[in-house]
C-alpha positions in Angstrom: 131.4 148.9 14.2 130.7 145.3 13.1 132.2 145.8 9.7 135.3 147.3 11.3 135.8 144.4 13.6 135.9 141.9 10.7 139.3 143.4 9.8 140.5 142.1 13.2 139.6 138.6 12.2 136.5 138.6 14.5 133.5 137.4 12.6 130.2 139.0 12.9 128.8 136.1 14.8 131.8 136.1 17.2 131.2 139.7 17.9 127.6 139.3 18.7 128.0 136.3 20.8 131.0 137.5 22.8 130.5 141.2 22.7 132.2 142.0 26.1 135.4 140.1 25.5 135.7 141.3 21.9 135.4 145.0 22.9 138.1 144.5 25.6 140.5 142.9 23.1 140.0 145.7 20.6 140.5 148.4 23.1 143.6 146.7 24.3 145.0 146.5 20.8 144.3 150.1 20.1 145.8 151.2 23.4 149.0 149.4 22.8 149.3 150.7 19.3 148.8 154.3 20.4 151.4 153.9 23.2 154.1 152.6 20.8 153.5 155.6 18.4 153.6 158.0 21.3 156.9 156.7 22.6 158.8 157.4 19.4 162.5 157.1 19.9 162.5 158.2 23.6 164.4 156.1 26.1 162.2 157.4 28.9 160.2 154.6 30.4 156.5 155.4 30.8 153.8 153.2 32.1 150.8 153.0 29.8 147.5 153.7 31.5 145.3 150.6 31.8 142.8 150.2 29.1 139.3 151.4 30.1 136.5 148.8 29.8 133.3 149.9 28.2 130.2 149.8 30.3 128.6 146.4 29.7 125.3 146.4 27.9 122.4 145.1 30.0 118.9 144.5 28.6 115.9 145.7 30.7 113.7 143.0 32.2 110.4 142.7 30.5 107.5 142.1 32.9 104.1 140.8 32.2 101.3 143.3 31.4 99.3 144.5 34.4 95.7 145.4 33.3 93.9 147.9 35.5 90.7 146.7 37.1 88.1 147.1 34.4 85.3 148.5 36.6 87.7 151.0 38.1 88.8 152.0 34.7 85.3 152.4 33.4 84.4 154.5 36.4 87.4 156.8 35.7 86.4 157.1 32.0 82.8 158.0 32.9 84.0 160.7 35.2 86.3 162.1 32.5 83.7 162.2 29.7 80.5 163.2 31.5 79.3 166.7 30.8 81.4 167.4 27.8 80.2 169.1 24.7 79.7 166.7 21.8 82.9 168.0 20.1 85.0 167.4 23.2 83.3 164.0 23.7 84.3 162.9 20.2 87.9 163.9 20.9 88.3 162.5 24.4 86.3 159.4 23.9 88.4 158.4 20.9 91.6 159.1 22.8 90.6 156.7 25.6 91.2 153.9 23.0 94.0 155.6 21.0 96.1 156.3 24.1 96.4 152.5 24.7 97.9 152.1 21.3 101.6 153.3 21.4 102.3 151.6 18.0 99.7 153.8 16.3 101.1 156.9 17.9 104.6 156.0 16.7 103.4 155.2 13.2 101.8 158.7 13.2 105.1 160.2 14.3 103.7 161.3 17.7 106.5 160.8 20.2 106.0 163.7 22.6 103.9 161.9 25.2 105.7 158.6 25.2 107.6 157.9 28.4 110.5 155.5 27.6 110.6 154.3 31.2 107.1 152.9 31.1 106.4 152.4 27.4 105.1 149.1 26.2 104.3 147.4 22.9 100.5 147.1 22.6 99.0 144.4 24.7 97.4 141.9 22.2 96.1 139.5 24.8 92.4 138.4 24.7 92.1 140.0 28.2 93.2 143.4 26.8 90.9 143.1 23.8 88.0 142.3 26.2 88.7 145.3 28.3 88.8 147.5 25.2 85.4 146.1 24.2 84.0 147.1 27.6 85.3 150.6 27.1 83.7 150.7 23.7 80.4 149.6 25.2 80.6 152.4 27.7 81.6 155.0 25.0 78.5 153.9 23.0 76.3 154.3 26.0 77.7 157.8 26.7 77.4 158.8 23.0 73.8 157.8 22.9 73.0 160.1 25.8 73.4 163.0 23.5 70.3 164.2 21.6 71.2 163.5 18.0 68.4 165.6 16.6 69.6 168.8 18.4 73.1 168.5 16.9 74.5 170.4 14.0 74.6 168.7 10.6 78.3 168.1 10.9 78.0 166.7 14.4 75.1 164.4 13.4 77.4 162.9 10.7 80.2 162.5 13.2 77.7 160.9 15.6 76.5 158.4 13.0 80.0 157.5 12.0 81.2 157.0 15.5 78.1 155.1 16.5 78.6 152.7 13.6 82.3 152.3 14.4 81.6 151.4 18.0 78.8 149.0 17.2 81.0 147.2 14.6 83.9 146.9 17.1 81.7 145.5 19.8 80.1 143.0 17.5 83.5 141.9 16.1 84.6 141.1 19.7 82.0 138.4 19.9 84.0 136.4 17.3 87.4 136.9 19.0 88.5 133.3 18.6 87.8 133.3 14.8 91.3 134.4 13.8 94.7 132.9 12.9 97.2 134.8 15.2 100.4 133.5 13.6 99.3 133.5 9.9 101.8 134.6 7.3 102.5 138.2 6.1 100.4 141.1 7.2 97.6 138.6 8.1 99.0 137.6 11.5 100.8 139.1 14.5 104.4 138.1 13.5 104.2 140.0 10.2 102.3 142.8 11.7 104.8 143.2 14.4 107.7 143.2 12.0 105.9 145.7 9.8 105.6 148.1 12.7 109.4 148.0 13.3 110.5 148.0 9.7 107.9 150.1 7.8 106.1 152.3 10.4 108.9 153.3 12.8 110.8 156.3 11.6 114.0 157.2 13.5 115.1 160.8 13.3 117.0 161.3 16.6 118.7 159.6 19.5 115.6 159.4 21.7 113.7 157.6 18.9 116.6 155.2 18.4 116.5 154.4 22.2 112.7 154.0 22.0 113.0 151.6 19.1 115.4 149.4 21.1 113.3 149.5 24.2 110.3 148.2 22.3 112.3 145.7 20.3 113.5 144.3 23.6 109.8 143.4 24.3 109.3 141.4 21.2 109.8 138.1 23.1 106.8 139.0 25.3 104.8 139.8 22.1 105.6 136.4 20.6 104.7 134.7 23.9 101.3 136.3 23.6 101.0 135.0 20.1 101.7 131.5 21.4 99.0 131.9 24.0 96.5 133.1 21.4 97.3 130.1 19.3 96.6 127.8 22.3 93.3 129.6 23.1 92.1 129.2 19.5 93.2 125.5 19.5 91.2 124.8 22.6 88.2 126.5 20.9 88.7 124.2 17.9 90.0 126.8 15.5 93.4 125.9 14.1 94.6 127.5 10.8 94.3 125.2 7.8 97.4 123.3 6.9 98.0 124.9 3.5 98.7 128.3 5.1 99.7 127.2 8.6 102.6 125.1 7.3 103.8 128.0 5.2 103.4 130.4 8.0 105.4 128.1 10.3 108.2 127.7 7.7 108.5 131.5 7.4 108.9 131.9 11.2 111.4 129.0 11.4 113.4 130.5 8.5 113.5 133.9 10.2 114.7 132.2 13.4 117.8 130.9 11.6 118.9 134.2 10.1 122.2 135.9 10.9 121.6 138.9 13.1 122.7 141.4 10.4 120.4 139.7 7.9 117.2 140.4 9.9 114.9 143.2 8.8 115.0 144.6 12.3 118.8 145.0 12.2 118.8 146.4 8.6 116.0 148.9 9.2 117.5 150.3 12.4 121.1 150.3 11.2 120.2 152.0 7.9 118.1 154.7 9.6 120.6 155.4 12.5 123.6 155.4 10.2 122.0 158.2 8.2 121.5 160.5 11.2 123.7 163.5 11.5 122.6 164.4 15.1 124.1 161.2 16.7 127.8 160.7 17.2 129.7 157.8 15.8 130.2 156.4 19.3 126.5 156.6 20.0 125.7 154.8 16.7 128.2 152.1 17.6 126.7 151.6 21.0 123.2 151.5 19.5 124.3 148.9 17.0 125.9 146.7 19.7 122.7 146.8 21.8 120.6 146.1 18.7 122.7 143.0 18.0 122.4 141.8 21.6 118.6 142.3 21.6 118.2 140.4 18.3 120.4 137.6 19.5 118.9 137.2 23.0 115.3 138.2 22.5 114.2 138.4 18.8 115.6 135.2 17.3 114.7 133.0 20.3 111.2 134.4 20.1 110.9 133.3 16.5 112.3 129.9 17.3 109.9 129.3 20.2 106.9 130.3 18.1 108.1 128.1 15.2 108.4 125.2 17.7 104.9 125.9 19.1 103.4 125.9 15.6 105.2 122.8 14.6 103.6 121.0 17.6 100.2 122.1 16.4 100.6 121.0 12.8 98.9 117.6 13.3 95.7 119.4 14.4 95.7 121.7 11.4 92.7 120.8 9.0 93.2 119.9 5.4 90.1 121.9 4.4 90.1 125.7 4.1 87.4 128.2 5.0 85.8 129.3 8.3 82.6 127.5 7.5 84.2 124.2 8.7 84.5 125.5 12.3 81.6 125.5 14.8 80.0 129.0 14.6 82.0 129.7 11.5 78.9 130.4 9.4 77.7 133.1 11.8 81.2 134.6 11.8 81.4 134.7 8.0 77.9 136.3 7.7 79.1 139.0 10.1 82.4 139.4 8.2 80.5 140.1 4.9 78.4 142.7 6.6 81.4 144.3 8.3 83.6 144.5 5.1 80.9 145.4 2.6 78.9 147.8 4.8 75.8 146.1 3.5 73.2 143.4 4.3 74.1 141.3 1.3 73.9 137.6 1.9 76.7 135.2 0.9 74.6 133.9 -2.1 73.9 137.5 -3.2 77.6 138.4 -3.1 78.5 135.2 -4.9 76.0 135.9 -7.7 77.1 139.5 -7.9 80.6 138.3 -8.6 79.4 136.0 -11.4 77.4 138.8 -13.0 80.3 141.3 -12.9 82.7 138.7 -14.4 80.3 138.2 -17.3 80.3 142.0 -17.9 84.0 142.4 -17.6 84.8 139.4 -19.9 82.5 140.9 -22.5 84.4 144.2 -22.4 87.7 142.4 -22.6 86.6 140.4 -25.7 85.8 143.7 -27.5 89.4 144.8 -27.0 90.8 141.4 -27.8 88.9 141.5 -31.1 90.3 145.0 -31.8 93.8 143.6 -31.4 93.0 140.7 -33.7 93.6 138.0 -31.1 92.3 134.5 -31.8 88.8 133.8 -30.5 89.6 130.2 -29.5 92.3 131.0 -26.9 91.8 130.8 -23.2 91.8 134.0 -21.1 95.3 133.1 -19.8 96.6 132.8 -23.3 95.0 136.1 -24.4 96.3 138.0 -21.5 99.8 136.5 -22.0 99.7 138.1 -25.5 98.6 141.3 -23.9 101.6 141.3 -21.5 104.1 140.6 -24.3 102.6 142.9 -26.9 102.1 145.7 -24.4 105.8 145.7 -23.5 107.9 144.6 -20.6 109.5 147.1 -18.2 112.9 146.0 -17.0 113.2 145.5 -13.2 115.8 148.2 -12.8 113.5 150.7 -14.5 110.2 149.7 -12.9 110.4 152.0 -9.9 111.1 155.1 -12.0 108.4 153.9 -14.4 105.8 153.9 -11.5 107.0 157.3 -10.4 106.4 158.6 -13.9 102.9 157.2 -14.0 102.1 158.9 -10.7 103.6 162.2 -11.8 101.5 162.1 -14.9 98.4 161.2 -12.8 99.0 164.2 -10.5 99.1 166.5 -13.5 95.7 165.3 -14.6 94.0 165.3 -11.2 92.8 168.9 -11.3 90.3 168.0 -14.0 88.4 165.8 -11.4 89.4 167.1 -8.0 89.3 170.5 -6.4 91.2 169.4 -3.3 94.4 167.4 -3.2 96.5 166.3 -0.2 99.6 168.2 0.8 101.5 165.1 1.9 103.5 163.5 -0.9 103.6 159.9 -2.0 106.7 158.0 -2.8 107.4 154.6 -4.5 109.3 152.1 -2.5 110.7 149.3 -4.6 111.5 145.8 -3.3 110.9 142.1 -3.4 107.2 142.5 -2.4 104.7 145.1 -3.2 101.2 146.1 -4.3 100.2 147.9 -1.1 100.1 151.4 0.4 101.4 152.5 3.8 100.1 155.9 5.0 102.6 158.6 6.0 103.1 159.9 9.5 101.4 162.9 10.9 104.7 164.7 11.6 105.8 164.5 8.0 108.9 162.5 8.7 107.5 159.6 6.6 105.5 160.3 3.4 102.8 158.0 2.1 104.4 155.1 0.4 103.3 152.9 -2.5 105.3 149.6 -2.1 105.9 148.1 -5.5 107.5 144.8 -6.4 110.4 145.8 -8.5 112.9 142.9 -8.5 111.5 141.3 -11.6 110.7 142.5 -15.1 107.1 143.7 -15.2 104.5 143.7 -18.0 103.4 147.3 -18.7 99.7 146.4 -19.0 98.9 146.4 -15.3 101.3 149.0 -14.0 99.2 152.1 -14.5 96.2 150.5 -12.8 98.2 149.4 -9.8 99.7 152.9 -9.4 96.2 154.5 -9.7 94.8 152.2 -7.0 97.6 152.5 -4.5 98.7 156.1 -5.0 96.6 158.6 -6.9 93.7 159.0 -7.4 93.4 156.0 -5.1 94.6 155.2 -1.6 97.1 158.0 -1.1 94.8 160.7 -2.3 91.9 159.6 -0.2 93.7 158.6 3.0 96.2 161.5 3.1 93.5 164.0 2.3 91.3 162.5 5.1 94.1 163.0 7.6 94.4 166.7 6.6 90.7 167.5 6.9 89.2 169.7 9.6 87.3 166.9 11.2 87.3 165.2 14.6 90.3 163.0 15.1 88.5 159.7 14.8 87.0 160.7 11.4 90.5 161.4 10.1 91.9 158.1 11.3 89.2 155.5 11.0 89.4 153.5 7.7 86.2 151.6 6.8 87.3 148.9 4.4 84.4 149.1 2.0 85.0 152.8 1.7 88.8 152.7 1.4 89.0 149.7 -1.0 85.9 150.7 -2.8 87.5 154.0 -3.5 90.7 152.3 -4.6 88.9 150.3 -7.2 86.8 153.3 -8.1 90.0 155.2 -8.8 91.0 152.6 -11.4 87.6 153.0 -13.1 87.8 156.7 -12.8 91.0 156.8 -14.7 89.2 155.0 -17.6 86.2 157.4 -17.4 88.6 160.4 -17.5 90.2 159.1 -20.7 93.5 158.1 -19.3 93.5 154.9 -21.3 92.6 156.4 -24.6 94.8 154.9 -27.3 96.1 152.4 -24.7 94.4 149.1 -25.3 97.0 147.1 -23.4 96.7 149.3 -20.3 92.9 149.1 -20.5 93.1 145.3 -20.7 95.3 145.4 -17.6 92.7 147.5 -15.9 89.9 145.1 -16.8 92.0 142.1 -15.7 92.4 143.7 -12.2 88.7 144.5 -12.2 88.0 140.8 -13.1 90.2 139.8 -10.1 88.0 141.9 -7.7 84.8 140.3 -9.2 86.3 136.8 -8.9 87.1 137.5 -5.3 83.3 137.8 -4.6 82.8 134.3 -6.0 85.9 132.8 -4.4 85.6 134.3 -1.0 82.0 133.1 -0.6 83.0 129.8 -2.3 85.7 129.1 0.3 83.9 130.2 3.5 80.3 129.4 2.7 80.2 126.7 0.0 83.1 124.5 1.1 85.4 125.1 -1.9 88.8 123.6 -1.8 92.0 125.5 -2.4 92.5 124.0 -5.8 88.9 124.6 -6.8 89.2 128.3 -5.9 92.5 128.7 -7.7 91.2 127.0 -10.8 88.3 129.4 -10.9 90.7 132.3 -10.6 92.9 131.1 -13.4 89.9 130.6 -15.7 88.4 134.0 -15.0 91.4 136.2 -14.3 94.2 134.6 -16.2 96.7 133.7 -13.4 96.9 132.0 -10.0 94.9 133.7 -7.3 95.7 134.8 -3.8 93.7 132.0 -2.4 95.7 131.8 0.8 95.0 135.4 1.5 91.2 135.0 1.0 91.2 131.9 3.2 92.8 133.6 6.2 91.0 136.9 5.8 87.3 136.1 5.3 85.1 138.8 3.8 87.7 141.5 3.2 88.1 140.6 -0.5 84.4 141.4 -1.0 84.9 145.0 0.0 86.5 146.2 -3.3 83.9 145.4 -5.9 80.9 146.0 -3.7 82.4 149.4 -2.6 83.2 150.5 -6.1 79.8 149.6 -7.4 78.1 151.6 -4.6 80.2 154.7 -5.3 79.4 154.4 -9.1 75.7 154.1 -8.3 75.9 157.2 -6.2 77.7 159.0 -8.9 75.1 158.0 -11.5 72.4 159.1 -9.0 74.0 162.6 -8.7 74.4 162.9 -12.5 70.8 162.0 -13.1 69.3 164.2 -10.4 71.6 167.2 -11.0 71.8 167.2 -14.7 73.6 170.3 -15.9 74.4 171.2 -12.2 76.5 168.1 -11.9 80.2 168.6 -11.4 82.5 165.7 -10.8 84.8 167.8 -8.6 81.8 168.6 -6.3 80.8 164.9 -6.3 84.4 163.8 -5.3 84.4 166.5 -2.6 81.2 165.1 -1.2 82.5 161.5 -1.2 86.1 161.8 0.1 85.8 165.3 1.7 84.3 163.9 4.9 86.7 161.1 5.7 86.0 157.4 5.6 82.6 156.0 6.6 80.3 153.1 6.1 78.7 153.1 2.6 75.2 153.3 4.0 76.1 156.6 5.7 77.9 157.8 2.6 74.5 157.4 0.8 73.0 160.0 3.1 76.0 162.3 2.6 75.6 162.2 -1.2 71.8 162.6 -1.0 72.4 165.7 1.2 74.9 167.0 -1.3 72.4 166.6 -4.2 69.6 168.3 -2.2 71.8 171.2 -1.3 73.0 171.6 -4.8 69.5 171.7 -6.1 68.5 174.1 -3.3 71.2 176.5 -4.3 69.8 176.8 -7.8 
């Protein structure tokens, strides 16, 4: 409808600002035109009916959240969960948390139990988080009333995984203030909220379109909560460092100045609704008008207000990076490392592990550089630049198809190492940003998606490794398969970072072990470069948050050891997470070697992979027990 109106000299901005008057004028013009055509050459005077006015669009009022009394809620939950079998307890206990998360339900394609008259975006307030923590404490208490020793082997594993999950969540809540609520990209609530509406919300019918608009109308309240979180952290003495805070603020301010039709919310909704065949043209037009009004009156003002709030805090933003500079930050970082690595490794141990792994990886790279006849006196950056050029450049307009071809070839080779593959497909989504995976929805309306940066020409050397990590045999294979397993719901949905990212990096190494890089020195060097990046993360993450490294110091280390500028901003706002990749991969490799040594001729890599990813995601110290049981059972069978 907006594009049609431009032919009547009304600009898009005029339409969205004066929507009522514009619609009346258009209907009046159309009515007069039709009347003249109908009159033809007749001399009979007829009175044209008055133009009908469309029903004005009104946006629903968005009220503050009303939290139920916590003690009353805990009493209700106790009554609901007492006396259940352990299987029913796993299901119902997990749902007590999941049912509070409408965004997760929508991302999974579960719309049936959503009441559009009462639905709300998730409450992200500290008060809501605290209430969830009290629920988790209760769930842990109730779980531990079951006699673990009397449970079946399968239920004992579920018990252990759920117990570990609840304990981690409860401990994490102790560090609630140690976060940067408005940080850039996926690392803060603005980007996370946008991602929900633009990547996770699939619209297939009229009801879902209405739900989208209902929730988008609440974005102003969401952003007000972000402002409150910023203030709470400021009072606690935790303001995001200037290097990322200023960038984050500029991104929010830039978004606030966008034209309505240039926002990702408009484009995502418009593209999906326009493609629907089960909605009339008139309904699509009405939806678009309401969408424009919501963005104009709720979304863009929310971005503007948040940008203003952030601008006012800029003078309190520290020049240094790293959580170690805040009071209690050292304790928080120590917990973050335990949380993300599923280990008791200290910061010094993680730091040294990174240095050791870099030495190993650089030695392996030098062997390949020598095979290619590259000069020995060049820096790593210079050598890898040669690799990029000599390995070939893939044109931007061909890169998406090239990734798809890599994945297709990988799928053809998977049966040599896997006996079970997921049913859900994975697609490649090209765009300005990429290098990540978004799981598909449970209802099948949205497949798993590997988002790849495809707007620029790409060196071939790193493309296979990235596809293996994000798609198959990496994230998609593991996450999609977990969701299709016959396991309790929480074990299909919980993603333990050390397991998930450890598997992603293991998938890169597995491709090498299976011979996928034979006769491909450039692709193998790209693999090693990415592995070096994960090793460097161990050094940089601990350097930033425990040893007081500056941004430039961390970046220089990355350049010297990986060959290009590092994602230092990411590591600075997400402490500990970067350590999960290498520590996770190394533990899985250790378990594989243990299985090979103990099983000998009985070892089958397919069986090993079934044992590792055939039980869903779990902390690595629990995975150790799973693999040990697999080995013992295999030996007992023979």
